[in-house]
C-alpha positions as CSV (number, residue, x, y, z in Angstrom):
1,X,-2.1,-1.0,24.0
2,X,-1.9,-1.0,27.7
3,X,-4.7,0.5,29.9
4,X,-2.9,3.8,30.0
5,X,-0.8,5.3,27.2
6,X,3.0,5.8,27.2
7,X,3.9,9.5,27.1
8,X,7.1,11.3,26.5
9,X,7.8,14.7,28.3
10,X,10.5,17.2,27.4
11,X,11.3,20.9,27.6
12,X,12.3,23.2,24.8
13,X,15.3,24.5,26.8
14,X,18.3,22.7,28.3
15,X,19.4,25.7,30.4
16,X,20.1,24.7,34.1
17,X,17.1,25.9,36.1
18,X,15.0,26.7,33.1
19,X,11.3,27.4,33.9
20,X,10.3,25.2,31.0
21,X,12.3,22.3,32.5
22,X,10.6,22.9,35.9
23,X,7.3,22.9,34.1
24,X,8.1,19.6,32.3
25,X,9.0,18.2,35.7
26,X,5.6,19.2,37.1
27,X,4.0,17.5,34.0
28,X,5.9,14.3,34.6
29,X,4.8,14.2,38.3
30,X,1.2,14.9,37.4
31,X,1.2,12.1,34.8
32,X,2.9,9.7,37.1
33,X,0.3,10.4,39.8
34,X,-2.4,9.3,37.2
35,X,-0.5,6.0,36.7
36,X,0.7,6.9,33.3
37,X,3.9,5.3,31.9
38,X,5.9,8.5,31.4
39,X,9.4,9.1,30.1
40,X,11.2,12.4,30.8
41,X,14.0,13.3,28.4
42,X,16.3,16.2,27.8
43,X,17.0,17.5,24.3
44,X,20.6,17.9,25.5
45,X,20.9,14.2,24.8
46,X,19.8,14.6,21.2
47,X,22.0,17.4,19.9
48,X,21.5,18.3,16.2
49,X,23.1,20.5,13.6
50,X,21.0,23.4,12.3
51,X,18.6,22.1,9.7
52,X,20.0,22.5,6.2
53,X,18.5,20.7,3.2
54,X,21.9,20.5,1.6
55,X,23.2,18.8,4.7
56,X,20.3,16.4,4.7
57,X,20.9,15.6,1.0
58,X,24.6,15.0,1.6
59,X,24.6,13.2,4.9
60,X,21.0,12.0,5.5
61,X,19.0,12.4,8.7
62,X,21.4,12.7,11.8
63,X,21.6,9.8,14.1
64,X,20.2,11.7,17.0
65,X,17.2,12.7,15.0
66,X,16.6,9.1,14.2
67,X,17.0,8.1,17.8
68,X,14.5,10.7,18.9
69,X,12.1,9.8,16.1
70,X,12.2,6.1,17.2
71,X,11.6,7.1,20.8
72,X,8.6,9.3,19.9
73,X,7.3,6.5,17.7
74,X,7.4,4.1,20.7
75,X,5.2,6.4,22.8
76,X,1.5,7.2,22.3
77,X,1.9,10.9,22.9
78,X,4.1,13.6,24.3
79,X,4.0,16.8,26.3
80,X,6.3,19.7,25.4
81,X,7.1,22.6,27.7
82,X,8.4,25.6,25.8
83,X,10.1,28.8,26.9
84,X,9.5,32.0,24.9
85,X,12.4,33.6,23.1
86,X,11.7,37.0,21.5
87,X,8.0,36.3,21.4
88,X,8.3,32.9,19.8
89,X,9.6,29.3,19.9
90,X,13.3,28.8,20.9
91,X,15.6,27.7,18.1
92,X,16.6,24.5,19.9
93,X,13.0,23.3,19.9
94,X,12.2,24.5,16.3
95,X,15.3,22.9,15.0
96,X,14.5,19.6,16.6
97,X,11.0,19.7,15.1
98,X,12.4,20.6,11.7
99,X,14.6,17.5,11.7
100,X,11.9,15.2,13.1
101,X,9.5,16.4,10.3
102,X,12.0,15.2,7.7
103,X,12.1,11.6,9.0
104,X,10.1,9.3,6.6
105,X,11.8,5.9,6.9
106,X,13.7,3.8,9.3
107,X,15.5,1.3,7.2
108,X,12.9,-0.6,5.2
109,X,10.0,0.6,7.4
110,X,8.0,3.8,7.0
111,X,8.4,6.1,10.0
112,X,6.7,9.5,10.5
113,X,7.1,10.2,14.2
114,X,4.9,13.3,14.4
115,X,1.9,12.8,12.2
116,X,-1.1,11.6,14.2
117,X,0.7,11.8,17.5
118,X,-1.1,13.4,20.5
119,X,0.7,16.3,22.1
120,X,0.0,18.6,25.0
121,X,1.6,22.0,25.4
122,X,2.9,24.1,28.2
123,X,4.8,27.4,28.2
124,X,6.6,29.6,30.7
125,X,8.3,32.9,31.0
126,X,9.7,35.4,33.6
127,X,7.0,37.9,32.7
128,X,3.3,38.1,33.2
129,X,2.4,36.9,29.6
130,X,3.6,33.3,30.5
131,X,5.0,32.4,27.1
132,X,1.5,32.6,25.4
133,X,3.0,33.9,22.1
134,X,5.5,31.0,22.0
135,X,2.8,28.4,22.8
136,X,0.6,29.8,20.0
137,X,3.4,29.6,17.5
138,X,4.3,26.1,18.7
139,X,0.7,24.9,18.3
140,X,0.6,26.2,14.7
141,X,3.9,24.4,13.9
142,X,2.8,21.1,15.3
143,X,-0.6,21.2,13.7
144,X,1.3,21.8,10.4
145,X,3.2,18.6,11.2
146,X,-0.2,16.9,11.5
147,X,0.0,16.3,15.2
148,X,-3.1,16.0,17.4
149,X,-2.6,19.0,19.7
150,X,-4.9,19.0,22.7
151,X,-6.9,22.2,23.4
152,X,-6.1,22.8,27.1
153,X,-2.7,24.4,27.8
154,X,-0.8,25.4,30.8
155,X,1.1,28.7,30.7
156,X,3.3,29.7,33.6
157,X,3.8,33.4,34.4
158,X,6.6,34.8,36.6
159,X,8.5,31.6,36.4
160,X,11.0,32.7,39.1
161,X,8.2,32.7,41.7
162,X,6.0,29.9,40.3
163,X,7.6,26.9,41.9
164,X,7.9,25.9,45.6
165,X,10.9,24.2,47.2
166,X,9.7,20.8,46.0
167,X,9.4,22.0,42.4
168,X,5.6,22.0,42.4
169,X,3.4,25.0,41.4
170,X,2.6,27.4,44.2
171,X,-0.6,28.5,42.5
172,X,-3.7,26.3,42.6
173,X,-4.9,27.7,39.2
174,X,-1.7,26.4,37.6
175,X,-2.1,23.0,39.2
176,X,-5.6,22.8,37.8
177,X,-4.4,24.0,34.4
178,X,-1.8,21.2,34.3
179,X,-4.3,18.6,35.4
180,X,-6.6,19.7,32.5
181,X,-3.7,19.4,30.0
182,X,-2.7,16.0,31.3
183,X,-6.2,14.6,31.3
184,X,-6.8,15.8,27.8
185,X,-3.5,14.4,26.6
186,X,-4.0,11.0,28.2
187,X,-7.5,10.7,26.6
188,X,-6.2,11.9,23.1
189,X,-3.2,9.6,23.2
190,X,-5.3,6.6,24.1
191,X,-7.7,7.5,21.3
192,X,-4.9,8.1,18.7
193,X,-3.3,4.8,19.7
194,X,-6.5,2.9,19.1
195,X,-6.8,4.5,15.7
196,X,-3.4,3.3,14.5
197,X,-3.4,0.4,12.1
C-alpha cells in the first residue's frame, strides 16, 4: 500500500444541487488537502434496477453493480454522504448497498466489496436535525454488511445555508467535524488495508 490510502467518495443523492452532493464535495476537498488519493463518483453513473432476488437468480448481478464493486475493491475505504428521506436512508443508496452486498465473485476470484472496508459517514438535511436519523440507519446497515464504520460523523443542518459561494462549509464547527471524520477514515483505511491478506 502507498503512504496514504486510496478513498472513494460519493453521495446518496444524484439530485442537482443536493446538499449531500455538496457535502461529498467538501469531503473530497478535505481529503485532497491531506494528500489522499481520492476518487469522487456519482451513483448516476451506476444505475441499477430495484433489488429483486428473482431478478438476481434469472439475470445475475447487474453490470453496473459489478463495476461499482470492482471500483470499491480497488480503494482502501470510502466516504458516503447521505440525505434523509422520511427519516431514513434514500432508496437510491439503500438499493445500491443491497446489490453490492450480493456480490461474492468476479469471474473465478472471490469478491466481497463491502466486508472489512473502512467507511466514513456524513448526512445533511434542510432542517435542524441534519439527517441524523438517516446516518444512524445507514451506520446500522453498513455494520450489518461487515464494514468498518468510523465513529466520528459530520451531520449538516440547514443545508440551504450551510455552504458558501466556493462550496465550503460556512460554520467552523462543521469544518472541524469533517476534519475529524476524514482523519479517522484515513487512519482506519490504512489499518484495514494492512490487515488484508
